[in-house]
N, CA, C, O and the ligand as a Tripos MOL2 file, in Angstrom:
@<TRIPOS>MOLECULE
protein
  309   307    78     0     0
PROTEIN
NO_CHARGES

@<TRIPOS>ATOM
      1 N           0.0090   34.1760   32.9960 N.3       1 MET1
      2 CA          0.2710   32.7180   32.8160 C.3       1 MET1
      3 C          -0.3780   32.2510   31.4410 C.2       1 MET1
      4 O          -1.5490   32.4740   31.1320 O.2       1 MET1
      5 N           0.4980   31.6110   30.7040 N.am      2 SER2
      6 CA         -0.0390   31.0460   29.4860 C.3       2 SER2
      7 C           0.1520   29.5130   29.5660 C.2       2 SER2
      8 O           1.2000   29.0220   29.9850 O.2       2 SER2
      9 N          -0.8230   28.8320   29.1780 N.am      3 GLN3
     10 CA         -0.7590   27.3840   29.1820 C.3       3 GLN3
     11 C          -0.5150   26.8750   27.7880 C.2       3 GLN3
     12 O          -1.1260   27.3500   26.8310 O.2       3 GLN3
     13 N           0.4100   25.8730   27.6580 N.am      4 VAL4
     14 CA          0.6190   25.2760   26.3940 C.3       4 VAL4
     15 C          -0.3870   24.1220   26.1990 C.2       4 VAL4
     16 O          -0.4690   23.2260   27.0390 O.2       4 VAL4
     17 N          -1.0900   24.1440   25.1770 N.am      5 PRO5
     18 CA         -2.1030   23.0310   24.9290 C.3       5 PRO5
     19 C          -1.4720   21.7640   24.5800 C.2       5 PRO5
     20 O          -1.4970   21.3510   23.4200 O.2       5 PRO5
     21 N          -0.8640   21.0810   25.5980 N.am      6 ASN6
     22 CA          0.0200   19.9830   25.2250 C.3       6 ASN6
     23 C          -0.7920   18.6330   25.2750 C.2       6 ASN6
     24 O          -0.3040   17.5860   24.8500 O.2       6 ASN6
     25 N          -1.9920   18.7060   25.7880 N.am      7 ASP7
     26 CA         -2.7430   17.4420   26.0750 C.3       7 ASP7
     27 C          -3.5220   17.0820   24.7970 C.2       7 ASP7
     28 O          -4.1940   16.0520   24.7520 O.2       7 ASP7
     29 N          -3.4320   17.9130   23.7830 N.am      8 ARG8
     30 CA         -4.2070   17.6050   22.5040 C.3       8 ARG8
     31 C          -3.2430   17.5350   21.3360 C.2       8 ARG8
     32 O          -2.9710   18.5360   20.6740 O.2       8 ARG8
     33 N          -2.7380   16.3540   21.0960 N.am      9 PRO9
     34 CA         -1.7020   16.2560   19.9580 C.3       9 PRO9
     35 C          -2.4070   16.4420   18.6120 C.2       9 PRO9
     36 O          -3.6050   16.2220   18.4320 O.2       9 PRO9
     37 N          -1.5680   16.8570   17.7150 N.am     10 LEU10
     38 CA         -2.0490   17.0060   16.3700 C.3      10 LEU10
     39 C          -2.5700   15.7820   15.7110 C.2      10 LEU10
     40 O          -1.9640   14.7270   15.8910 O.2      10 LEU10
     41 N          -3.6130   15.8120   14.9790 N.am     11 GLU11
     42 CA         -4.1650   14.6450   14.3590 C.3      11 GLU11
     43 C          -4.2060   14.7600   12.9050 C.2      11 GLU11
     44 O          -4.7030   15.7560   12.3800 O.2      11 GLU11
     45 N          -3.7040   13.7840   12.2090 N.am     12 VAL12
     46 CA         -3.6620   13.8000   10.7420 C.3      12 VAL12
     47 C          -4.3230   12.5450   10.2220 C.2      12 VAL12
     48 O          -4.5160   11.5660   10.9440 O.2      12 VAL12
     49 N          -4.6640   12.6030    8.9430 N.am     13 ALA13
     50 CA         -5.3080   11.4440    8.2560 C.3      13 ALA13
     51 C          -4.1780   10.6370    7.5550 C.2      13 ALA13
     52 O          -3.3700   11.1510    6.7830 O.2      13 ALA13
     53 N          -4.2000    9.3770    7.8850 N.am     14 CYS14
     54 CA         -3.2680    8.4920    7.2830 C.3      14 CYS14
     55 C          -3.3110    8.5440    5.8310 C.2      14 CYS14
     56 O          -4.4130    8.3200    5.3300 O.2      14 CYS14
     57 N          -2.2900    8.8050    5.0120 N.am     15 PRO15
     58 CA         -2.3320    8.9830    3.6520 C.3      15 PRO15
     59 C          -2.7790    7.6800    2.8770 C.2      15 PRO15
     60 O          -3.2490    7.7080    1.7400 O.2      15 PRO15
     61 N          -2.5860    6.5750    3.5970 N.am     16 GLN16
     62 CA         -2.8970    5.3860    2.9580 C.3      16 GLN16
     63 C          -4.3810    4.7790    3.2380 C.2      16 GLN16
     64 O          -4.9890    4.2390    2.3140 O.2      16 GLN16
     65 N          -4.9070    4.8770    4.4490 N.am     17 CYS17
     66 CA         -6.0880    4.3960    4.6910 C.3      17 CYS17
     67 C          -7.0840    5.4540    5.3130 C.2      17 CYS17
     68 O          -8.2240    5.1400    5.6540 O.2      17 CYS17
     69 N          -6.6010    6.6570    5.4290 N.am     18 ARG18
     70 CA         -7.4840    7.8350    5.8980 C.3      18 ARG18
     71 C          -7.9080    7.6820    7.3350 C.2      18 ARG18
     72 O          -8.8410    8.3640    7.7600 O.2      18 ARG18
     73 N          -7.2960    6.8540    8.0810 N.am     19 GLN19
     74 CA         -7.5830    6.6490    9.4430 C.3      19 GLN19
     75 C          -6.9860    7.8290   10.1960 C.2      19 GLN19
     76 O          -5.9910    8.3800    9.7250 O.2      19 GLN19
     77 N          -7.5340    8.2600   11.3510 N.am     20 THR20
     78 CA         -7.0150    9.3990   12.1190 C.3      20 THR20
     79 C          -5.7700    9.0060   12.8560 C.2      20 THR20
     80 O          -5.7840    8.0470   13.6270 O.2      20 THR20
     81 N          -4.7590    9.6800   12.6530 N.am     21 VAL21
     82 CA         -3.4750    9.3450   13.3220 C.3      21 VAL21
     83 C          -3.0330   10.4760   14.2370 C.2      21 VAL21
     84 O          -3.1190   11.6470   13.8680 O.2      21 VAL21
     85 N          -2.5750   10.1420   15.3890 N.am     22 ARG22
     86 CA         -2.0550   11.0660   16.2610 C.3      22 ARG22
     87 C          -0.5120   11.3620   15.9900 C.2      22 ARG22
     88 O           0.3450   10.4790   16.0150 O.2      22 ARG22
     89 N          -0.2730   12.6140   15.7480 N.am     23 TRP23
     90 CA          1.0990   12.9500   15.3480 C.3      23 TRP23
     91 C           1.9010   13.1350   16.6650 C.2      23 TRP23
     92 O           2.0000   14.2390   17.2010 O.2      23 TRP23
     93 N           2.4470   12.0520   17.1440 N.am     24 THR24
     94 CA          3.2280   12.1660   18.3820 C.3      24 THR24
     95 C           4.6010   11.4260   18.1540 C.2      24 THR24
     96 O           4.7910   10.6420   17.2250 O.2      24 THR24
     97 N           5.4570   11.7360   19.0280 N.am     25 GLU25
     98 CA          6.7580   11.0900   18.9510 C.3      25 GLU25
     99 C           6.6310    9.5370   19.1900 C.2      25 GLU25
    100 O           7.5280    8.7540   18.8790 O.2      25 GLU25
    101 N           5.4460    9.1620   19.7650 N.am     26 ASP26
    102 CA          5.1640    7.8480   20.0550 C.3      26 ASP26
    103 C           4.9130    7.0020   18.8210 C.2      26 ASP26
    104 O           5.0270    5.7760   18.8490 O.2      26 ASP26
    105 N           4.5720    7.6770   17.7500 N.am     27 ASN27
    106 CA          4.2870    7.0780   16.5510 C.3      27 ASN27
    107 C           5.3560    7.2240   15.4570 C.2      27 ASN27
    108 O           5.4250    8.2320   14.7520 O.2      27 ASN27
    109 N           6.1840    6.1810   15.3450 N.am     28 PRO28
    110 CA          7.3060    6.2600   14.4140 C.3      28 PRO28
    111 C           6.9210    6.2500   12.9720 C.2      28 PRO28
    112 O           7.7140    6.5840   12.0920 O.2      28 PRO28
    113 N           5.6500    5.8520   12.7290 N.am     29 TYR29
    114 CA          5.2150    5.6870   11.3310 C.3      29 TYR29
    115 C           4.5110    6.9100   10.8810 C.2      29 TYR29
    116 O           4.0880    6.9050    9.7250 O.2      29 TYR29
    117 N           4.3190    7.9740   11.6310 N.am     30 ARG30
    118 CA          3.5850    9.0920   11.2350 C.3      30 ARG30
    119 C           4.1590    9.6150    9.9190 C.2      30 ARG30
    120 O           5.3750    9.5530    9.7380 O.2      30 ARG30
    121 N           3.4040   10.0920    9.0570 N.am     31 PRO31
    122 CA          2.0200   10.3630    9.1790 C.3      31 PRO31
    123 C           1.0870    9.2070    8.9490 C.2      31 PRO31
    124 O          -0.1260    9.3950    8.8550 O.2      31 PRO31
    125 N           1.6480    7.9720    8.8540 N.am     32 PHE32
    126 CA          0.8830    6.8090    8.6560 C.3      32 PHE32
    127 C           0.4100    6.3110    9.9430 C.2      32 PHE32
    128 O           0.9860    6.6430   10.9790 O.2      32 PHE32
    129 N          -0.6630    5.4880    9.9440 N.am     33 CYS33
    130 CA         -1.2890    5.0020   11.2110 C.3      33 CYS33
    131 C          -0.4750    3.7700   11.7300 C.2      33 CYS33
    132 O          -0.4730    3.4300   12.9140 O.2      33 CYS33
    133 N           0.2110    3.1380   10.7470 N.am     34 SER34
    134 CA          0.9280    1.8400   11.1240 C.3      34 SER34
    135 C           2.0080    1.5250   10.2300 C.2      34 SER34
    136 O           2.1080    2.1200    9.1570 O.2      34 SER34
    137 N           2.8420    0.6200   10.5910 N.am     35 LYS35
    138 CA          3.8820    0.1570    9.7620 C.3      35 LYS35
    139 C           3.4910   -0.3880    8.3880 C.2      35 LYS35
    140 O           4.1570   -0.2720    7.3590 O.2      35 LYS35
    141 N           2.2100   -1.0520    8.5350 N.am     36 ARG36
    142 CA          1.7100   -1.6090    7.2930 C.3      36 ARG36
    143 C           1.4070   -0.6130    6.2090 C.2      36 ARG36
    144 O           1.7490   -0.7730    5.0380 O.2      36 ARG36
    145 N           0.7300    0.4510    6.6790 N.am     37 CYS37
    146 CA          0.3440    1.4850    5.7880 C.3      37 CYS37
    147 C           1.6350    2.2150    5.2320 C.2      37 CYS37
    148 O           1.6580    2.6280    4.0730 O.2      37 CYS37
    149 N           2.6460    2.3530    6.0450 N.am     38 ARG38
    150 CA          3.7810    2.9080    5.5890 C.3      38 ARG38
    151 C           4.4730    2.1560    4.4730 C.2      38 ARG38
    152 O           4.9630    2.7280    3.4990 O.2      38 ARG38
    153 N           4.4930    0.7570    4.6710 N.am     39 LEU39
    154 CA          5.1010   -0.0850    3.8030 C.3      39 LEU39
    155 C           4.2890   -0.2050    2.4890 C.2      39 LEU39
    156 O           4.8420   -0.4030    1.4080 O.2      39 LEU39
    157 N           2.9170   -0.0720    2.6380 N.am     40 LEU40
    158 CA          2.0500   -0.1340    1.4950 C.3      40 LEU40
    159 C           2.4100    1.0870    0.5990 C.2      40 LEU40
    160 O           2.4460    0.9820   -0.6270 O.2      40 LEU40
    161 N           2.6690    2.2200    1.2400 N.am     41 ASP41
    162 CA          2.8990    3.4380    0.4940 C.3      41 ASP41
    163 C           4.2460    3.3750   -0.1930 C.2      41 ASP41
    164 O           4.3800    3.7610   -1.3540 O.2      41 ASP41
    165 N           5.2170    2.8990    0.5060 N.am     42 LEU42
    166 CA          6.5960    2.7290   -0.0430 C.3      42 LEU42
    167 C           6.5340    1.6740   -1.2420 C.2      42 LEU42
    168 O           7.1690    1.8370   -2.2840 O.2      42 LEU42
    169 N           5.7340    0.6100   -1.0000 N.am     43 GLY43
    170 CA          5.5930   -0.4380   -1.9690 C.3      43 GLY43
    171 C           4.9380    0.1070   -3.2510 C.2      43 GLY43
    172 O           5.3150   -0.3080   -4.3470 O.2      43 GLY43
    173 N           4.0410    0.9550   -3.1460 N.am     44 ALA44
    174 CA          3.3280    1.6040   -4.2910 C.3      44 ALA44
    175 C           4.3340    2.3570   -5.0770 C.2      44 ALA44
    176 O           4.3110    2.3030   -6.3070 O.2      44 ALA44
    177 N           5.2470    3.0810   -4.4140 N.am     45 TRP45
    178 CA          6.3210    3.7970   -5.2160 C.3      45 TRP45
    179 C           7.2700    2.8410   -5.8320 C.2      45 TRP45
    180 O           7.7180    3.0600   -6.9580 O.2      45 TRP45
    181 N           7.5880    1.8270   -5.1720 N.am     46 ALA46
    182 CA          8.5930    0.9190   -5.7440 C.3      46 ALA46
    183 C           7.9360    0.2040   -6.9450 C.2      46 ALA46
    184 O           8.5900    0.0210   -7.9710 O.2      46 ALA46
    185 N           6.6990   -0.1900   -6.8400 N.am     47 ASP47
    186 CA          5.9360   -0.8010   -7.9180 C.3      47 ASP47
    187 C           5.9120    0.1520   -9.0280 C.2      47 ASP47
    188 O           6.1740   -0.2770  -10.1510 O.2      47 ASP47
    189 N           5.6350    1.3800   -8.8640 N.am     48 GLU48
    190 CA          5.5780    2.3170   -9.9280 C.3      48 GLU48
    191 C           6.8810    2.4530  -10.7460 C.2      48 GLU48
    192 O           6.8400    2.4440  -11.9760 O.2      48 GLU48
    193 N           8.0490    2.5800  -10.0520 N.am     49 SER49
    194 CA          9.2790    2.7240  -10.6080 C.3      49 SER49
    195 C           9.6170    1.3800  -11.4330 C.2      49 SER49
    196 O          10.3200    1.3950  -12.4430 O.2      49 SER49
    197 N           9.0860    0.3140  -10.9350 N.am     50 HIS50
    198 CA          9.3320   -0.9510  -11.5430 C.3      50 HIS50
    199 C           8.6080   -0.9710  -12.9650 C.2      50 HIS50
    200 O           9.1200   -1.4440  -13.9790 O.2      50 HIS50
    201 N           7.3870   -0.4100  -12.8960 N.am     51 ARG51
    202 CA          6.6610   -0.4530  -14.1470 C.3      51 ARG51
    203 C           7.2870    0.5210  -15.2380 C.2      51 ARG51
    204 O           7.2050    0.2730  -16.4410 O.2      51 ARG51
    205 N           7.8830    1.5870  -14.7530 N.am     52 ILE52
    206 CA          8.5820    2.5380  -15.6250 C.3      52 ILE52
    207 C           9.7430    1.8690  -16.2720 C.2      52 ILE52
    208 O          10.0760    2.1850  -17.4150 O.2      52 ILE52
    209 N          10.3610    0.9780  -15.6030 N.am     53 ALA53
    210 CA         11.4920    0.1760  -16.0790 C.3      53 ALA53
    211 C          11.1940   -0.5310  -17.2850 C.2      53 ALA53
    212 O          12.0760   -0.8050  -18.0980 O.2      53 ALA53
    213 N           9.8420   -0.8770  -17.4610 N.am     54 GLY54
    214 CA          9.3240   -1.4320  -18.7480 C.3      54 GLY54
    215 C           9.6200   -2.9540  -18.8830 C.2      54 GLY54
    216 O          10.2100   -3.4010  -19.8660 O.2      54 GLY54
    217 N           9.1890   -3.7230  -17.8630 N.am     55 GLU55
    218 CA          9.1650   -5.1150  -18.0520 C.3      55 GLU55
    219 C           7.8120   -5.6780  -18.5040 C.2      55 GLU55
    220 O           6.7820   -5.3360  -17.9230 O.2      55 GLU55
    221 N           7.8010   -6.4910  -19.4770 N.am     56 PRO56
    222 CA          6.4610   -6.9970  -19.9600 C.3      56 PRO56
    223 C           5.7910   -7.7820  -18.7280 C.2      56 PRO56
    224 O           6.4050   -8.5510  -17.9890 O.2      56 PRO56
    225 N           4.4290   -7.4580  -18.6330 N.am     57 ALA57
    226 CA          3.6950   -7.9730  -17.5690 C.3      57 ALA57
    227 C           3.5350   -9.5050  -17.7510 C.2      57 ALA57
    228 O           3.6200  -10.2450  -16.7710 O.2      57 ALA57
    229 N           3.3130   -9.9700  -18.9500 N.am     58 MET58
    230 CA          3.0810  -11.3590  -19.1350 C.3      58 MET58
    231 C           3.7200  -11.7950  -20.5150 C.2      58 MET58
    232 O           3.7260  -11.0490  -21.4940 O.2      58 MET58
    233 N           4.2110  -12.9570  -20.5070 N.am     59 ASP59
    234 CA          4.7200  -13.5610  -21.7230 C.3      59 ASP59
    235 C           3.6450  -14.2570  -22.4740 C.2      59 ASP59
    236 O           2.6620  -14.7400  -21.9140 O.2      59 ASP59
    237 N           3.8570  -14.2970  -23.7750 N.am     60 GLU60
    238 CA          2.8790  -15.0890  -24.6540 C.3      60 GLU60
    239 C           2.7130  -16.5650  -24.1910 C.2      60 GLU60
    240 O           1.6180  -17.1220  -24.1190 O.2      60 GLU60
    241 N           3.8210  -17.1030  -23.9070 N.am     61 THR61
    242 CA          3.8100  -18.5120  -23.3720 C.3      61 THR61
    243 C           2.9940  -18.5870  -22.0860 C.2      61 THR61
    244 O           2.2940  -19.5710  -21.8490 O.2      61 THR61
    245 N           3.0850  -17.5390  -21.2470 N.am     62 ASP62
    246 CA          2.3910  -17.6070  -20.0470 C.3      62 ASP62
    247 C           0.8930  -17.6070  -20.2470 C.2      62 ASP62
    248 O           0.1330  -18.3500  -19.6250 O.2      62 ASP62
    249 N           0.5150  -16.7140  -21.1680 N.am     63 ILE63
    250 CA         -0.9900  -16.6640  -21.5960 C.3      63 ILE63
    251 C          -1.3900  -17.9570  -22.1400 C.2      63 ILE63
    252 O          -2.5140  -18.3470  -21.8210 O.2      63 ILE63
    253 N          -0.6810  -18.6960  -22.9020 N.am     64 ASP64
    254 CA         -0.9460  -20.0190  -23.4250 C.3      64 ASP64
    255 C          -1.1220  -20.9450  -22.2870 C.2      64 ASP64
    256 O          -2.0930  -21.7020  -22.2820 O.2      64 ASP64
    257 N          -0.2900  -20.9480  -21.3520 N.am     65 ALA65
    258 CA         -0.3720  -21.8610  -20.1800 C.3      65 ALA65
    259 C          -1.6260  -21.5670  -19.4470 C.2      65 ALA65
    260 O          -2.3360  -22.4930  -19.0550 O.2      65 ALA65
    261 N          -1.9480  -20.2720  -19.2330 N.am     66 LEU66
    262 CA         -3.0850  -19.9540  -18.4310 C.3      66 LEU66
    263 C          -4.4140  -20.3340  -19.1800 C.2      66 LEU66
    264 O          -5.3730  -20.7800  -18.5510 O.2      66 LEU66
    265 N          -4.4430  -20.1580  -20.4400 N.am     67 LEU67
    266 CA         -5.5780  -20.6140  -21.1880 C.3      67 LEU67
    267 C          -5.7840  -22.0560  -21.1910 C.2      67 LEU67
    268 O          -6.9260  -22.5110  -21.1280 O.2      67 LEU67
    269 N          -4.7580  -22.8060  -21.2590 N.am     68 ALA68
    270 CA         -4.8350  -24.2850  -21.2270 C.3      68 ALA68
    271 C          -5.3510  -24.7260  -19.8430 C.2      68 ALA68
    272 O          -6.1640  -25.6460  -19.7520 O.2      68 ALA68
    273 N          -4.9030  -24.1020  -18.8220 N.am     69 ARG69
    274 CA         -5.3650  -24.4370  -17.4810 C.3      69 ARG69
    275 C          -6.8400  -24.0540  -17.2660 C.2      69 ARG69
    276 O          -7.6310  -24.7690  -16.6510 O.2      69 ARG69
    277 N          -7.1320  -22.9250  -17.7940 N.am     70 ALA70
    278 CA         -8.5850  -22.4020  -17.6710 C.3      70 ALA70
    279 C          -9.4450  -23.3460  -18.3760 C.2      70 ALA70
    280 O         -10.5370  -23.6120  -17.8740 O.2      70 ALA70
    281 N          -9.0620  -23.9280  -19.5630 N.am     71 GLU71
    282 CA         -9.9550  -24.8310  -20.2640 C.3      71 GLU71
    283 C         -10.1740  -26.1350  -19.4650 C.2      71 GLU71
    284 O         -11.2580  -26.7180  -19.4220 O.2      71 GLU71
    285 N          -9.0860  -26.5290  -18.8550 N.am     72 ARG72
    286 CA         -9.2490  -27.7240  -18.0690 C.3      72 ARG72
    287 C         -10.0600  -27.5730  -16.8930 C.2      72 ARG72
    288 O         -10.8420  -28.4600  -16.5510 O.2      72 ARG72
    289 N          -9.9120  -26.4400  -16.2170 N.am     73 ASP73
    290 CA        -10.6900  -26.2310  -14.9420 C.3      73 ASP73
    291 C         -12.0710  -25.8460  -15.2590 C.2      73 ASP73
    292 O         -12.9530  -26.1690  -14.4630 O.2      73 ASP73
    293 N         -12.3820  -25.1640  -16.3790 N.am     74 GLY74
    294 CA        -13.6940  -24.6830  -16.7050 C.3      74 GLY74
    295 C         -14.6790  -25.8360  -16.9450 C.2      74 GLY74
    296 O         -15.8900  -25.6310  -16.8720 O.2      74 GLY74
    297 N         -14.1860  -27.0120  -17.2220 N.am     75 ASP75
    298 CA        -15.1700  -28.0870  -17.5140 C.3      75 ASP75
    299 C         -15.8700  -28.7120  -16.2700 C.2      75 ASP75
    300 O         -16.7680  -29.5480  -16.3650 O.2      75 ASP75
    301 N         -15.4020  -28.2570  -15.1560 N.am     76 GLY76
    302 CA        -15.8780  -28.8910  -13.8650 C.3      76 GLY76
    303 C         -17.4030  -28.7380  -13.6350 C.2      76 GLY76
    304 O         -18.0580  -29.7130  -13.2650 O.2      76 GLY76
    305 N         -17.9640  -27.5580  -13.8430 N.am     77 GLY77
    306 CA        -19.3500  -27.3660  -13.6530 C.3      77 GLY77
    307 C         -19.8350  -27.5900  -12.2900 C.2      77 GLY77
    308 O         -21.0300  -27.4470  -12.0290 O.2      77 GLY77
    309 ZN         -3.2520    3.8210    7.7540 Zn       78 ZN78
@<TRIPOS>BOND
     1     1     2 1
     2     2     3 1
     3     3     4 2
     4     3     5 am
     5     5     6 1
     6     6     7 1
     7     7     8 2
     8     7     9 am
     9     9    10 1
    10    10    11 1
    11    11    12 2
    12    11    13 am
    13    13    14 1
    14    14    15 1
    15    15    16 2
    16    15    17 am
    17    17    18 1
    18    18    19 1
    19    19    20 2
    20    19    21 am
    21    21    22 1
    22    22    23 1
    23    23    24 2
    24    23    25 am
    25    25    26 1
    26    26    27 1
    27    27    28 2
    28    27    29 am
    29    29    30 1
    30    30    31 1
    31    31    32 2
    32    31    33 am
    33    33    34 1
    34    34    35 1
    35    35    36 2
    36    35    37 am
    37    37    38 1
    38    38    39 1
    39    39    40 2
    40    39    41 am
    41    41    42 1
    42    42    43 1
    43    43    44 2
    44    43    45 am
    45    45    46 1
    46    46    47 1
    47    47    48 2
    48    47    49 am
    49    49    50 1
    50    50    51 1
    51    51    52 2
    52    51    53 am
    53    53    54 1
    54    54    55 1
    55    55    56 2
    56    55    57 am
    57    57    58 1
    58    58    59 1
    59    59    60 2
    60    59    61 am
    61    61    62 1
    62    62    63 1
    63    63    64 2
    64    63    65 am
    65    65    66 1
    66    66    67 1
    67    67    68 2
    68    67    69 am
    69    69    70 1
    70    70    71 1
    71    71    72 2
    72    71    73 am
    73    73    74 1
    74    74    75 1
    75    75    76 2
    76    75    77 am
    77    77    78 1
    78    78    79 1
    79    79    80 2
    80    79    81 am
    81    81    82 1
    82    82    83 1
    83    83    84 2
    84    83    85 am
    85    85    86 1
    86    86    87 1
    87    87    88 2
    88    87    89 am
    89    89    90 1
    90    90    91 1
    91    91    92 2
    92    91    93 am
    93    93    94 1
    94    94    95 1
    95    95    96 2
    96    95    97 am
    97    97    98 1
    98    98    99 1
    99    99   100 2
   100    99   101 am
   101   101   102 1
   102   102   103 1
   103   103   104 2
   104   103   105 am
   105   105   106 1
   106   106   107 1
   107   107   108 2
   108   107   109 am
   109   109   110 1
   110   110   111 1
   111   111   112 2
   112   111   113 am
   113   113   114 1
   114   114   115 1
   115   115   116 2
   116   115   117 am
   117   117   118 1
   118   118   119 1
   119   119   120 2
   120   119   121 am
   121   121   122 1
   122   122   123 1
   123   123   124 2
   124   123   125 am
   125   125   126 1
   126   126   127 1
   127   127   128 2
   128   127   129 am
   129   129   130 1
   130   130   131 1
   131   131   132 2
   132   131   133 am
   133   133   134 1
   134   134   135 1
   135   135   136 2
   136   135   137 am
   137   137   138 1
   138   138   139 1
   139   139   140 2
   140   139   141 am
   141   141   142 1
   142   142   143 1
   143   143   144 2
   144   143   145 am
   145   145   146 1
   146   146   147 1
   147   147   148 2
   148   147   149 am
   149   149   150 1
   150   150   151 1
   151   151   152 2
   152   151   153 am
   153   153   154 1
   154   154   155 1
   155   155   156 2
   156   155   157 am
   157   157   158 1
   158   158   159 1
   159   159   160 2
   160   159   161 am
   161   161   162 1
   162   162   163 1
   163   163   164 2
   164   163   165 am
   165   165   166 1
   166   166   167 1
   167   167   168 2
   168   167   169 am
   169   169   170 1
   170   170   171 1
   171   171   172 2
   172   171   173 am
   173   173   174 1
   174   174   175 1
   175   175   176 2
   176   175   177 am
   177   177   178 1
   178   178   179 1
   179   179   180 2
   180   179   181 am
   181   181   182 1
   182   182   183 1
   183   183   184 2
   184   183   185 am
   185   185   186 1
   186   186   187 1
   187   187   188 2
   188   187   189 am
   189   189   190 1
   190   190   191 1
   191   191   192 2
   192   191   193 am
   193   193   194 1
   194   194   195 1
   195   195   196 2
   196   195   197 am
   197   197   198 1
   198   198   199 1
   199   199   200 2
   200   199   201 am
   201   201   202 1
   202   202   203 1
   203   203   204 2
   204   203   205 am
   205   205   206 1
   206   206   207 1
   207   207   208 2
   208   207   209 am
   209   209   210 1
   210   210   211 1
   211   211   212 2
   212   211   213 am
   213   213   214 1
   214   214   215 1
   215   215   216 2
   216   215   217 am
   217   217   218 1
   218   218   219 1
   219   219   220 2
   220   219   221 am
   221   221   222 1
   222   222   223 1
   223   223   224 2
   224   223   225 am
   225   225   226 1
   226   226   227 1
   227   227   228 2
   228   227   229 am
   229   229   230 1
   230   230   231 1
   231   231   232 2
   232   231   233 am
   233   233   234 1
   234   234   235 1
   235   235   236 2
   236   235   237 am
   237   237   238 1
   238   238   239 1
   239   239   240 2
   240   239   241 am
   241   241   242 1
   242   242   243 1
   243   243   244 2
   244   243   245 am
   245   245   246 1
   246   246   247 1
   247   247   248 2
   248   247   249 am
   249   249   250 1
   250   250   251 1
   251   251   252 2
   252   251   253 am
   253   253   254 1
   254   254   255 1
   255   255   256 2
   256   255   257 am
   257   257   258 1
   258   258   259 1
   259   259   260 2
   260   259   261 am
   261   261   262 1
   262   262   263 1
   263   263   264 2
   264   263   265 am
   265   265   266 1
   266   266   267 1
   267   267   268 2
   268   267   269 am
   269   269   270 1
   270   270   271 1
   271   271   272 2
   272   271   273 am
   273   273   274 1
   274   274   275 1
   275   275   276 2
   276   275   277 am
   277   277   278 1
   278   278   279 1
   279   279   280 2
   280   279   281 am
   281   281   282 1
   282   282   283 1
   283   283   284 2
   284   283   285 am
   285   285   286 1
   286   286   287 1
   287   287   288 2
   288   287   289 am
   289   289   290 1
   290   290   291 1
   291   291   292 2
   292   291   293 am
   293   293   294 1
   294   294   295 1
   295   295   296 2
   296   295   297 am
   297   297   298 1
   298   298   299 1
   299   299   300 2
   300   299   301 am
   301   301   302 1
   302   302   303 1
   303   303   304 2
   304   303   305 am
   305   305   306 1
   306   306   307 1
   307   307   308 2
@<TRIPOS>SUBSTRUCTURE
     1 MET1         2 RESIDUE 1 A MET
     2 SER2         6 RESIDUE 1 A SER
     3 GLN3        10 RESIDUE 1 A GLN
     4 VAL4        14 RESIDUE 1 A VAL
     5 PRO5        18 RESIDUE 1 A PRO
     6 ASN6        22 RESIDUE 1 A ASN
     7 ASP7        26 RESIDUE 1 A ASP
     8 ARG8        30 RESIDUE 1 A ARG
     9 PRO9        34 RESIDUE 1 A PRO
    10 LEU10       38 RESIDUE 1 A LEU
    11 GLU11       42 RESIDUE 1 A GLU
    12 VAL12       46 RESIDUE 1 A VAL
    13 ALA13       50 RESIDUE 1 A ALA
    14 CYS14       54 RESIDUE 1 A CYS
    15 PRO15       58 RESIDUE 1 A PRO
    16 GLN16       62 RESIDUE 1 A GLN
    17 CYS17       66 RESIDUE 1 A CYS
    18 ARG18       70 RESIDUE 1 A ARG
    19 GLN19       74 RESIDUE 1 A GLN
    20 THR20       78 RESIDUE 1 A THR
    21 VAL21       82 RESIDUE 1 A VAL
    22 ARG22       86 RESIDUE 1 A ARG
    23 TRP23       90 RESIDUE 1 A TRP
    24 THR24       94 RESIDUE 1 A THR
    25 GLU25       98 RESIDUE 1 A GLU
    26 ASP26      102 RESIDUE 1 A ASP
    27 ASN27      106 RESIDUE 1 A ASN
    28 PRO28      110 RESIDUE 1 A PRO
    29 TYR29      114 RESIDUE 1 A TYR
    30 ARG30      118 RESIDUE 1 A ARG
    31 PRO31      122 RESIDUE 1 A PRO
    32 PHE32      126 RESIDUE 1 A PHE
    33 CYS33      130 RESIDUE 1 A CYS
    34 SER34      134 RESIDUE 1 A SER
    35 LYS35      138 RESIDUE 1 A LYS
    36 ARG36      142 RESIDUE 1 A ARG
    37 CYS37      146 RESIDUE 1 A CYS
    38 ARG38      150 RESIDUE 1 A ARG
    39 LEU39      154 RESIDUE 1 A LEU
    40 LEU40      158 RESIDUE 1 A LEU
    41 ASP41      162 RESIDUE 1 A ASP
    42 LEU42      166 RESIDUE 1 A LEU
    43 GLY43      170 RESIDUE 1 A GLY
    44 ALA44      174 RESIDUE 1 A ALA
    45 TRP45      178 RESIDUE 1 A TRP
    46 ALA46      182 RESIDUE 1 A ALA
    47 ASP47      186 RESIDUE 1 A ASP
    48 GLU48      190 RESIDUE 1 A GLU
    49 SER49      194 RESIDUE 1 A SER
    50 HIS50      198 RESIDUE 1 A HIS
    51 ARG51      202 RESIDUE 1 A ARG
    52 ILE52      206 RESIDUE 1 A ILE
    53 ALA53      210 RESIDUE 1 A ALA
    54 GLY54      214 RESIDUE 1 A GLY
    55 GLU55      218 RESIDUE 1 A GLU
    56 PRO56      222 RESIDUE 1 A PRO
    57 ALA57      226 RESIDUE 1 A ALA
    58 MET58      230 RESIDUE 1 A MET
    59 ASP59      234 RESIDUE 1 A ASP
    60 GLU60      238 RESIDUE 1 A GLU
    61 THR61      242 RESIDUE 1 A THR
    62 ASP62      246 RESIDUE 1 A ASP
    63 ILE63      250 RESIDUE 1 A ILE
    64 ASP64      254 RESIDUE 1 A ASP
    65 ALA65      258 RESIDUE 1 A ALA
    66 LEU66      262 RESIDUE 1 A LEU
    67 LEU67      266 RESIDUE 1 A LEU
    68 ALA68      270 RESIDUE 1 A ALA
    69 ARG69      274 RESIDUE 1 A ARG
    70 ALA70      278 RESIDUE 1 A ALA
    71 GLU71      282 RESIDUE 1 A GLU
    72 ARG72      286 RESIDUE 1 A ARG
    73 ASP73      290 RESIDUE 1 A ASP
    74 GLY74      294 RESIDUE 1 A GLY
    75 ASP75      298 RESIDUE 1 A ASP
    76 GLY76      302 RESIDUE 1 A GLY
    77 GLY77      306 RESIDUE 1 A GLY
    78 ZN78       309 GROUP 0 **** ****
């Protein structure tokens, strides 16, 4: 008689937050612990490819506007 150790599911660490995740069919987001972590991971990839596309992060006019606003706000004390 051999018994299958079925009562102890495989456990993995969530690639996003390192939380222990049970690798079961119950968890559609495995190896992630939750939908949030899965989306975060996918988002990181999307973000990365966006950066490779080479869009400027900030325009010079944006920096001017930010500086003008910072000057106004900074006087508050
Ligand atoms: Zn997680």
